[in-house]
N, C-alpha and C positions, 0 to 999 in steps of 0.2 A: 641490553634490556631484552628479556625474553617475553614475547607477546603471544597470547592465544585469543582466537576469535570464537565466540559461541553463538549459535543460531538455533532457533526453535526446531525447524525441520526443513530440509531442502527437498521438497517434493513439488515445487512449482517455481516459476520465475516471475516475480512481481516486484512491487515497490521495495519490500524488505530485502529481497535478494539483490536489488540494485545498490542498496546501502552496503550490504555485505561485500559486493563486488568492488565498490570504491574503497572500503576498508582493507580489502586484500591488496589493492594497489598501493595503499599507504604502508602496509606491512607485508611485503612480498614473501617473507619467510614464515609468517605466522600460520600455524595449523588451524583448521576449523573443527570445532566440536559441535555435533548436531545429533538430535534424537534419531533422525531418519535421513537417508540420502537416496534419491532416485535420479540417476544421471540422465535418463531419458526425458524427465520433466524439466530439468534445469538447463538442458543443452550443453554447450561447451564452456559455460561461464566459470565452472569450478573444476574442470576435469584435470587440471595440472596441480591442484592443491592437495596437501596431505589432509585427509578428512577422517576424523574419528567419529564413529557412530555408537549409539547406545545398544543395549541388549534388545531393544525393540526392533532393531533392524532384522533380527533373525526370526521374527514372528511372521508366518505366512499371511499374505494379503494386507498386512498393516500399512504398506505404502499407500494404498488406495482407500483404506478404511481407518485412518489413524484416529479419527474422532471417537471411535468406539473404545479406544484405550486411554482415554483422558486420565483415568484414575492411576495409571501406571507411570504417567509422565513425570510427576514430581520426584518419584523414586529414581527414575531413569536419569534425569538431569543431575541429580545429586551424586550419582555414581562416578562422574567424571573426576579424575585426579588431576587437578590443576596446580599442584603444590610447587612445581618447578618454575612457574611463571611470575614475572614481576608486574605485568599488566595484563588484565583480562578485559576484553571488550565484548559484552553481550549485545546482540542485535535481536531485540525481542518484542513480540506482541503477546507472548504468553509465558512460556516456561524457562527460556534461556537465562533470564535474570536470576533464577534460583540456584545457579551453580554455587558450590561451596568453595571458598578460597581461603588461603592462609592469611593471618593477620598482616603480614608484610606486603601482600599482593594488593594492588589497587584495582578495583573493579568499577569500570565505567559501563553503564547501560545506555545504549541508544534505544529508547522505548518508543515504539510506534503507537502503542496504546496500552492502557491497563487492560488485562485480559477481558475481552468483550463479553464472552458468554458467562463470565463470573459476575460482572458488574453492570454493564450498560444494557438494561432491558434484557436480562438473561432469558426471560420467557420467550421473547421473540427469536433469539438466536437458537435456542433449543428446538423450536418449531421449524426453523429453516434448515437445520442439519438433516432433516428427513428421517429421524429415528422412527421406529415402530411405536404404536400406542403404548405397548407394555413398557418399553424402555423409557418413554417420555414420563411415565408415572414414577419410575425409579430414580431418574436423574436428579430431581430436586433434593433428594436425601443426600446425594453425594456432592452436590454443588456447594453446600455449606463448607465442606472440607476443602474444596478447591479455593473458595474465597479466603478462608483462614490461611491456607498455605500460601496463596498468592500475596496477601498482605505481608506475611512474615518474610517471604522471599524478597520482596521489595526492600526490606530493611538490610539485606546483605549487600546492597549496592552502595558504593562510596559516592559516586557522582552520576546524576541522570542528565542525559541529553534527550531531546525529543524533536519531533518534526514540525510542530506548530504550537502556537499559544493556546489553541483550542484543546490540544492534547495535554499541554502543560497544566491546564486547569483541572483536567480529570486526574492527572497524577497527584496533584495536590489534594484533591477531594478524597480519593480512594487510598492513596499511599502516604499522605501527609508529608510529602517530599517536594522540594523545589526542583525544577528542571530548566536547563538552559536550552533555548530553541536554536537549532541549526537545521534549516530546511534541507530535505533530502536531495540527492544529486539528480540532475536531469541532463540527459545527453543532448544538450542544445546544439552542439556542433554537427549533429547528424542532419539538422534541418536547415532549410534555406527558404527565402521568400521568392514567390513567383508573381509576375505581373498579371498572370491570367488565372482566374478562378472559375470553377464550374458552378453549376446550379444547385448541387447537393449539399446537405448538411451531414455531419459526421458524428458517430459515437464509437468509442473503443473501450473494450473491457471484458471481464468475465461475466457470464450470464447468471448472476445471483440475484435473489429477491431484493436486497437492499440497494442494488445498483439502479433500480427503477427504470429499466429498459421498457417495461410495460407502459409506464406513464408516457414516455416519449413516443412509443409506437402508437398509442391511442391518439395523441395529439397530431401526429403526422398522418395517421389514417383519416382524420377529419379534414385536415388541410389539403391532403393530396399532394404535398410537396415531396421531392425526392430526399430520401434519407439512406445513407450507407451505414451499416453496423458491422464493425470488425471485432471478431472474438469468438469465443466458444464457452460452453459451460452447461451446468445441469438444467437450465431453463430453455435450452435451445429449441426443442420441439414445441414447447408451449408458446414461446414467443413467435416462432415462425408461423404457427397456426393463427395467431392473432393479427399478424401484419398483412396489409394489402399490397398490391403490386408495385406501389410507388416506393416500397421499402426493400432494400437489397441487403441480404446477409452474405458477407464475403468469406466468412470463416476466418481461420488464422491465416495471415499473409506474411510474406517476407518483409524484412526491415525496409527494403527499398520501396516496395509497394505501399507499405504503411506510410512512409515518408511522403510519397506522392499523394496519398489520400489526404493527409494533413495539409499539405501545401496548397491543394487546389479546392478545398471545401469552402463554402461560404462562411460557415461558423461551426464550432464544435459544441455539442450538446452534452450537458453534465447535470442530470436531474437528481443526483443522490447527495447524501451527506457523507463526506469523507474526512479523514484526519488531515490530509494535505491535498492531494490531487495531482499526481504526476502527469496524467493524460492531458488535463488542461494546460499544464506548463509546457508540454510538448507541442500542443497546438499553437500556443503563443510563440514558441520558438520558431515556428513556421510562419509567423506573422498573422495568424488567423485569430479572430475574436472568439470568445467563449460565452455561451449562454448557460448560466448555472443557477442551481437552486441556492438561495441565500442562506447558507448554513455551513458550519464546519470550517475546515482549513482553507477552502477557496476564498473565504472573506479576506484572507491575508495575502493572497497572490493575484487576485483580479482587481484592477482599478475600474470601478463602474464608469461607463461612458468613454473610457480610454482603451481598455483591453477587453471589455466585454460588458454584458448585461446580466442582471439577476432577475429571477422571478421568486415570489415570496411564499407561495404555497405549492406543495407537491400534488398538484392536480393538473390534468390535461388542459383545463380551461385557463389556468394561470400561465402555463407555458405557452399556449397558443396566443394569448394576449401579448406576451413579450415578443414572441416570434413575429407577430404582425407589426410591432414597433421597430424591429431590427432593420437597419439599412447598412449594407456593406460600406457605402461611401462615408459613413460617419466615423470610420476607423482607419487609422494609418498603420500599415503593416510594419514599417520600420520602427515606429514607436512601440508597437506591441512586442516585436522581437527584442528590442533593447531592454524592455521591462523584464522579459523572460531570462535574460542572460545572468541575472543575479542568482539564478538557481543552477548555474553551470556546475559540472562535476568538479572542476578545479577550485571553484569557490568553496564548495563543500569540503574538499580535502584540506584546503588551507585553514578553514575554520576548525576542523577536527584537530589538526596539528597544533594550532594555536591554543586550543582548549587543553590539550594534553600537556603542552609545554608549561602551562601555568600551574599545573598540579605539583606540589612539593614532593620531593623524594622519588621522582621517576627519572 
């Protein structure tokens, strides 16, 4: 059986790339087809794979300004010739699902979300992309085309898998398709439990508006409690200016240092709405409880009162109220870690294999 893997663009290493990495382990001979590839941004994760890129790879500066070329991406993804493959697996949050395959080829899409800037509050996402005022006026005229293409592309998929029931409901709403839920892989084996914890709380992620680092910073500014923030991103300068001395920005850190941060924090703070939430699952793998906004995929992975607490409104006041209720002694690290093991990489890979084996004619 000849297998190909398709990914939107390899210009960062995040949750979608972790799924792709696990798929590469299941299919070690499968090549990767992707719109763009930036080895510096993905580290060593895919350096030994055969990677096919689109014509967009040749456009100067596109690796760092790919959102300016959205209108070319449907054309670019459709140019890949996948006619020799029996099975194509697209790992997609936007364009990868739109590849064109032969009738005999089975196309499975692991869909992280219906394309956000086309469907879910598209006005907000356009604003957050940081386009100029002139471009922002033009984009809505093109976005209708993206929506039409995106819905059509979803019909090319034979089987959908997704990361949470939260996203499965969006797939049904926008694409009118059913999706099987297989939670994404978490490297739980990298983490361990410590009998000693420090006094700080922890946040990890890219500094983007929807991640709501600003909300947590405001809450901890008022409380004066120690908060460590691991990560980088477009909002770094703005967030640093907002934070008081009790908040430490560590920047990007090594895996070993990140592991230590997780292991010794009092709790992990997660104030955003996400499709799943790999960072909270990592924190739970280290036996640490999570304090999260009650929305999105975390509702499926956190057991309230056992592995963490929820707050109901995205306001500093509501987060502060929950933080004041939090007591480390109410949570058992072993119980939390045991709960997190259901998201282990091997569990993910076994579920993917089982899913594929049940499809006829593969």
